[in-house]
Phi, psi and omega in degrees: 000149184248130176285117179271318184206154179226112179254184181288336183244347185204162171248141179246121181246148175249125173256095184296329181295332180250355181057045180231160174248141177243122176258118184244112178280120186262154178296135175261112187298332183283349186257146176303136190304310183298318179293317179301314180297318180297313181295319179296319178296313182296312183292323177296312180296315181298313181298315180298315180293325176295316177299319178298320180293321186275331185299130183097340178252332179221162178279098175224160176298142178287121176287143185246303181204163183220143168238195187301309186240009179212160173213159179252146177211165178301141175274127176257113180275091183207180180235157174290133179283162172284143178286122175212186182299320180298315181290320177299319177296318177300317179301313179300315180296318181290323175301316180299315178299316179298313182296323177297336178266003179079025182244131174255121181281310177071015176197035184277111177212179179300337180288343178243029172231135175241144176241122183261012182100344179232319186223156171266143177235141172267133181232177174055080175264028184296333178257004186286157176201169179269129176191146172241010181291136180303318179300316181292319179297311180297320179296320179298318177298317180295325176299314179297316180297323181297338178265357183214050189308319182290349183240024180306314182298323180292315179300311182294320180297318181283337177285326184059059182288146174281165185303329180293323178291316179300316179298319180291324176300314179296321179295315179299316179298323181292336179275345184294146179298320177244111190288358182269017177268000000 
């Protein structure tokens, strides 16, 4: 197996013989063992279940199997796209689809989009969770905007937020320590 990526919470391996990716949530040594085990189990299960819910409705990797701290999914042979108006619009539209399904991605940027030459795929639901709360929705939009500052208007235009979401975005910004985010 080949190590594809190493994050703060997991290692991503590619098994070329099976054309699958294995996401392995690793122990964080700085964290108390019981809490670490609980968080790894919850995040692994949540991410796997979100992929199961979305697969077939959105372009995400097909989930295959899950164990306690790791799961297998389809390998998407693609690259991260360059950020431009088209991708910013895609981000806004995909956020809206996710939010309509009660899913908060919380890390949607070009780094979590792959393009295989035909389609865009959303990946890495490691920080995702289920919520329909206005605060979570607005925060998710702001996380995406923070990675695409020059395209805020495009993201919002393609998302089509209702006035309550726009108001909450402004409220969250007003609470920020540095108001220019």
